[in-house]
C-alpha positions in Angstrom: 15.4 -2.6 11.7 13.4 -3.2 8.4 11.4 -5.2 7.1 11.5 -5.9 3.5 8.3 -6.3 1.6 7.9 -9.7 -0.4 4.3 -9.0 -2.1 1.5 -6.3 -1.1 -2.5 -7.2 -1.9 -5.0 -4.1 -2.3 -8.2 -5.2 -0.1 -11.7 -3.8 0.4 -12.3 -1.0 2.1 -9.0 0.6 1.3 -6.5 -1.9 3.6 -3.8 -3.5 2.1 -2.1 -7.2 2.5 1.4 -7.1 2.8 3.8 -9.9 3.0 7.1 -9.9 4.5 10.4 -11.5 3.5 10.5 -13.7 6.8 7.4 -15.0 6.1 5.0 -12.7 8.1 1.5 -11.7 6.9 -0.1 -8.3 8.2 -3.4 -6.2 7.2 -3.3 -2.5 7.3 -6.1 -0.3 7.2 -5.0 2.8 5.1 -8.2 4.5 5.7 -6.2 6.8 8.9 -3.6 8.1 6.3 -6.7 10.1 4.6 -7.2 12.4 7.2 -3.6 12.4 8.3 -1.8 13.5 5.2 -3.1 15.0 2.0 -1.4 13.0 -0.5 -3.0 9.7 1.1 -6.2 11.9 -0.6 -5.6 10.9 -3.7 -5.9 7.1 -2.8 -10.1 8.3 -3.0 -9.8 11.2 -5.3 -8.3 8.9 -8.4 -10.2 6.1 -9.6 -8.2 2.6 -9.3 -5.3 4.6 -8.1 -5.0 1.7 -4.7 -5.7 -1.0 -6.7 -1.8 -0.1 -8.7 -0.4 -1.0 -5.4 3.7 -2.3 -6.0 6.1 -3.0 -3.8 9.2 -0.4 -4.3 12.6 -1.2 -5.4 14.7 -3.1 -2.8 11.6 -4.1 -0.8 11.7 -1.4 1.4 8.1 0.1 0.9 5.0 0.1 -1.2 4.4 2.6 -4.1 1.0 3.6 -6.2 2.1 4.6 -9.5 -1.0 5.9 -11.5 -0.9 4.1 -14.8 -2.9 5.3 -17.5 
């Protein structure tokens, strides 16, 4: 069962505050993903990208979209 994401907010030190549709709030530390998945290193290397986090359409994930 997947929990739908209602909101996501970037926090300092590469953490995310996520609120789910059922009212649950969680904080996720993204830093471990930098060494596990090459793609996540873009969040370190592109200034301002981490702060552009959004809820994906449908609420089943989060996305980062570079807005120039």
